[in-house]
C-alpha positions as CSV (number, residue, x, y, z in Angstrom):
1,M,183.1,23.0,137.3
2,R,181.3,22.2,140.5
3,L,183.1,22.9,143.8
4,L,182.3,20.6,146.7
5,R,179.1,21.2,148.7
6,K,178.3,18.5,151.2
7,S,174.7,17.7,151.6
8,G,173.4,18.6,155.0
9,D,176.0,21.3,155.7
10,V,174.9,24.7,156.8
11,P,175.1,26.9,153.7
12,K,178.3,28.9,153.7
13,R,178.9,32.2,152.0
14,S,181.0,31.9,148.9
15,L,184.3,33.7,148.5
16,W,182.7,36.2,146.2
17,E,179.9,37.0,148.7
18,K,182.5,37.6,151.4
19,I,184.5,39.9,149.2
20,K,181.4,41.7,148.1
21,D,180.1,42.2,151.7
22,V,183.4,43.3,153.1
23,A,185.5,44.8,150.4
24,L,182.7,46.4,148.3
25,T,180.4,47.9,150.9
26,D,180.5,51.3,149.2
27,V,179.5,50.6,145.6
28,A,179.2,54.4,145.0
29,V,183.0,54.6,145.4
30,I,183.5,52.3,142.5
31,V,181.0,54.0,140.4
32,R,182.5,57.4,141.0
33,G,186.0,56.4,139.9
34,G,187.4,53.1,140.8
35,V,188.2,50.9,143.7
36,S,189.1,52.6,147.0
37,A,192.3,51.9,148.9
38,G,190.2,50.5,151.8
39,S,188.4,48.1,149.4
40,L,191.8,46.8,148.1
41,E,193.0,46.3,151.7
42,K,189.9,44.3,152.5
43,L,190.3,42.3,149.3
44,E,193.8,41.4,150.3
45,E,192.6,40.1,153.7
46,M,189.9,38.0,152.0
47,L,192.3,36.4,149.5
48,L,194.8,35.6,152.3
49,E,192.0,34.0,154.3
50,A,191.1,32.0,151.2
51,D,194.7,30.6,151.1
52,F,195.9,32.3,148.0
53,G,199.2,33.0,149.8
54,V,201.1,36.2,150.0
55,P,202.8,36.4,146.6
56,T,199.6,35.5,144.6
57,T,197.4,37.8,146.8
58,L,199.7,40.8,146.3
59,R,199.7,40.3,142.5
60,L,196.0,39.8,142.2
61,V,195.3,42.9,144.3
62,A,197.7,44.9,142.1
63,D,196.0,43.6,138.9
64,V,192.6,44.7,140.2
65,E,194.0,48.1,141.2
66,R,195.6,48.6,137.8
67,A,192.4,47.7,136.0
68,A,190.5,50.2,138.2
69,Q,193.0,52.9,137.5
70,R,192.5,52.4,133.8
71,G,188.8,52.7,134.1
72,F,187.9,49.1,133.6
73,V,186.4,48.6,137.1
74,K,183.3,50.7,137.8
75,T,180.8,48.1,138.9
76,Q,180.8,45.0,141.1
77,D,180.6,42.7,138.0
78,E,183.6,44.4,136.5
79,F,185.4,44.1,139.9
80,R,184.6,40.4,139.9
81,E,185.7,39.9,136.3
82,A,189.0,41.6,136.9
83,L,189.7,39.3,139.8
84,R,188.5,36.2,137.9
85,Q,190.9,37.1,135.1
86,G,193.7,37.5,137.5
87,V,193.0,34.0,139.0
88,E,192.8,32.4,135.6
89,G,196.0,34.1,134.5
90,A,197.9,32.8,137.6
91,L,196.7,29.3,136.8
92,R,197.9,29.5,133.2
93,T,201.4,30.8,134.0
94,G,204.4,28.5,133.8
95,N,203.8,24.7,133.6
96,S,200.0,24.6,133.3
97,D,199.0,22.0,130.8
98,A,196.4,19.8,132.5
99,T,196.5,17.1,129.8
100,L,197.5,13.7,131.1
101,R,200.6,12.2,129.5
102,T,200.4,8.9,127.8
103,A,202.9,6.2,126.8
104,A,204.1,6.1,123.2
105,S,203.6,2.3,123.4
106,G,202.7,-0.2,126.1
107,P,200.8,0.7,129.3
108,T,200.7,4.3,130.6
109,V,201.9,4.2,134.2
110,I,200.5,6.7,136.7
111,L,202.1,6.9,140.2
112,V,199.9,8.4,142.9
113,I,201.5,10.0,145.9
114,G,200.4,12.0,148.9
115,V,199.9,11.8,152.7
116,N,197.4,9.7,154.5
117,G,194.0,11.2,154.5
118,A,194.4,13.3,151.4
119,G,192.1,11.0,149.4
120,K,194.5,9.0,147.3
121,T,192.5,5.7,147.4
122,T,189.3,7.4,146.4
123,F,191.0,9.4,143.6
124,I,192.6,6.2,142.2
125,G,189.2,4.6,142.1
126,K,187.6,7.6,140.4
127,L,190.5,7.8,137.9
128,A,190.2,4.1,137.1
129,A,186.5,4.5,136.5
130,R,187.1,7.4,134.2
131,Y,189.5,5.4,132.1
132,R,187.1,2.5,132.0
133,R,184.3,4.7,130.7
134,E,186.7,5.7,127.9
135,G,186.9,2.0,127.0
136,K,190.4,1.5,128.3
137,R,191.7,-1.5,130.2
138,V,193.0,-0.5,133.6
139,L,195.1,-2.2,136.3
140,V,195.4,-0.9,139.8
141,G,198.5,-1.7,142.0
142,A,198.2,-1.5,145.8
143,G,201.6,-0.1,146.7
144,D,200.5,1.2,150.1
145,T,201.5,-1.8,152.1
146,F,202.0,0.1,155.4
147,R,198.5,1.4,156.3
148,A,196.1,-1.2,157.7
149,G,193.3,-1.9,155.3
150,A,194.8,0.1,152.4
151,I,195.1,-2.9,150.2
152,D,191.5,-4.1,150.8
153,Q,190.1,-0.6,150.3
154,L,191.8,-0.2,147.0
155,K,190.7,-3.6,145.9
156,V,187.1,-2.6,146.5
157,W,187.5,0.5,144.4
158,A,189.2,-1.5,141.7
159,E,186.2,-3.9,141.6
160,R,183.8,-1.0,141.6
161,A,185.6,0.5,138.6
162,E,185.9,-2.9,136.9
163,A,189.7,-2.6,136.9
164,E,192.3,-5.4,137.3
165,F,194.1,-5.5,140.6
166,V,197.6,-6.4,141.8
167,G,198.4,-6.3,145.6
168,G,201.1,-7.4,147.8
169,K,201.1,-8.5,151.4
170,P,200.6,-6.1,154.3
171,G,204.0,-4.8,155.4
172,G,205.6,-5.9,152.2
173,D,208.0,-4.0,149.9
174,P,206.1,-1.2,148.1
175,A,208.7,-1.1,145.3
176,A,208.2,-4.9,144.7
177,V,204.4,-4.3,144.4
178,A,205.0,-1.5,141.9
179,F,207.4,-3.8,139.9
180,D,204.8,-6.6,139.9
181,A,202.0,-4.2,138.8
182,I,203.9,-3.0,135.8
183,D,205.0,-6.5,134.9
184,A,201.3,-7.6,135.0
185,A,200.2,-4.6,133.0
186,I,202.7,-5.4,130.3
187,K,201.8,-9.1,130.1
188,R,198.1,-8.5,130.2
189,E,198.3,-5.7,127.7
190,V,196.4,-3.2,129.7
191,D,196.2,0.5,128.7
192,V,196.7,2.2,132.0
193,A,198.4,1.1,135.3
194,I,197.7,3.2,138.3
195,I,200.0,2.5,141.3
196,D,199.2,3.6,144.8
197,T,202.0,4.5,147.3
198,A,202.1,4.7,151.1
199,G,200.6,7.8,152.6
200,R,204.0,9.1,153.6
201,L,204.2,11.9,156.1
202,H,206.1,14.6,154.1
203,S,208.3,15.2,157.1
204,N,209.5,11.6,157.3
205,D,212.9,11.3,155.5
206,D,213.0,7.5,155.6
207,L,209.6,7.2,154.0
208,M,210.6,9.8,151.3
209,T,213.6,7.7,150.6
210,E,211.3,4.7,150.1
211,L,209.2,6.8,147.7
212,K,212.3,7.6,145.6
213,K,213.0,3.8,145.5
214,V,209.6,3.1,144.2
215,A,210.1,5.7,141.4
216,R,213.5,4.2,140.5
217,V,212.0,0.6,140.3
218,V,209.2,1.8,138.1
219,A,211.6,3.4,135.7
220,K,213.8,0.3,135.7
221,R,210.9,-2.0,134.8
222,L,209.6,0.3,132.1
223,P,211.7,3.0,130.6
224,D,210.1,6.5,130.6
225,A,207.7,5.4,133.4
226,P,206.0,6.7,135.4
227,H,204.4,8.8,132.7
228,E,202.6,10.8,135.4
229,T,203.3,11.2,139.0
230,L,200.2,12.8,140.6
231,L,200.4,14.4,144.0
232,V,197.0,14.3,145.8
233,L,196.5,17.2,148.3
234,D,193.6,17.8,150.7
235,G,192.1,21.1,149.7
236,T,190.9,21.8,153.3
237,I,194.4,22.0,154.9
238,G,195.2,25.4,153.5
239,Q,198.9,26.5,153.5
240,N,200.1,23.1,154.7
241,A,199.4,21.9,151.2
242,I,202.2,24.1,149.9
243,S,204.8,22.6,152.3
244,Q,203.6,19.1,151.4
245,A,203.9,20.0,147.7
246,K,207.4,21.3,148.0
247,T,208.7,18.4,150.0
248,F,207.2,15.7,147.6
249,S,208.4,17.6,144.5
250,N,211.9,17.6,146.0
251,A,211.7,13.9,146.5
252,V,210.3,12.8,143.1
253,P,209.4,14.7,139.8
254,V,205.8,15.6,140.3
255,T,203.9,16.0,137.0
256,G,200.5,17.0,138.2
257,I,198.4,18.1,141.2
258,V,195.1,16.6,142.3
259,V,193.1,18.7,144.9
260,T,190.5,16.8,146.8
261,K,187.8,17.8,149.3
262,L,187.7,21.2,147.8
263,D,185.2,23.5,149.3
264,G,185.1,26.6,147.1
265,T,183.3,28.7,149.8
266,A,186.4,29.1,151.9
267,R,189.9,27.9,150.9
268,G,190.0,27.4,147.1
269,G,192.9,29.8,146.7
270,V,195.2,27.0,147.8
271,V,194.9,25.6,144.2
272,V,196.5,28.7,142.8
273,A,199.1,28.9,145.6
274,V,200.3,25.3,145.1
275,H,200.5,25.6,141.4
276,E,202.7,28.7,141.7
277,A,204.8,27.2,144.5
278,I,206.1,24.2,142.5
279,D,205.2,25.2,138.9
280,V,203.2,22.0,138.3
281,P,199.8,21.9,136.6
282,V,196.6,21.1,138.5
283,K,195.1,18.1,136.6
284,F,192.0,17.1,138.6
285,V,189.7,18.5,141.3
286,G,187.7,16.2,143.5
287,T,184.1,17.6,143.8
288,G,182.4,15.0,145.9
289,E,182.3,11.4,147.2
290,G,180.8,9.6,144.2
291,V,182.7,7.7,141.6
292,D,181.9,10.4,139.0
293,D,182.9,13.3,141.2
294,L,186.2,14.0,139.6
295,D,186.6,17.0,137.2
296,P,189.5,17.5,134.8
297,F,190.9,20.9,135.7
298,D,190.1,23.9,133.6
299,A,191.5,27.3,134.7
300,A,188.6,29.3,133.3
301,D,185.9,27.1,134.8
302,F,187.7,27.0,138.2
303,S,188.2,30.7,138.4
304,A,184.5,31.3,137.6
305,A,183.3,28.7,140.1
306,L,185.6,30.1,142.8
307,L,184.1,33.6,142.4
308,A,180.5,32.5,141.8
309,D,177.6,33.6,144.0
310,G,176.8,31.1,146.7
């Protein structure tokens, strides 16, 4: 798994390099008999700065300390592996199946939610392109009727992905667009219908109510739909992603998390923190701006990439 590195950026130190430089300055301490208390304190600071959050950080530090006490951590590589295993283990706890759900018959309906600027439109385009590469027939519904230009932007992505498109009028009823999109998907016998929603501010109760209405209308038009409700989160916003995730999951049943703009050099811990906060699996990670820069989530690959050398 590749974590996002923007071309032209000044190279940043990876999370592992920061931990190694600050928490493991005295390698001799490790070799003589385990991790020092000071190293564990520094590790805790680094993990908090990387947005793992307090509960996850405390558990990861305890896991490393326990491994050291049992004699399993005597080198930097063993230190890193103990930490990597802890991260992977956290991502595999609870509801962690990253497999996308599909409809037993008829179109699979995927509702995409999240705030403005999180990368919903781009994600929908990438997901549509992925399904098209698999040979599936895809329809995209432009349910964000509030944001200026949202319908046109999504239409461009749909054309790029060679997906069919259904859009309403600017300022129209988002629930009506969702209904029409599913209706068209059924009549045209498409395999997957991906429906966008307005980039609702998670603090806006009225807009959250509208989102609930969209979900109800989708279920009314097609029983068991949506088969996936994917919450798109901006990986650069740190702990704010947790509050967004909690509020959205309280409004509608979220089935998967998509983390975009993820820069593994700094704040990748938010992926673990969000998963644990709402007990929902991470299903995709955005790794760049191109149509192919979308990776299905794998806990082992992610934990290794997060703690790789820069």
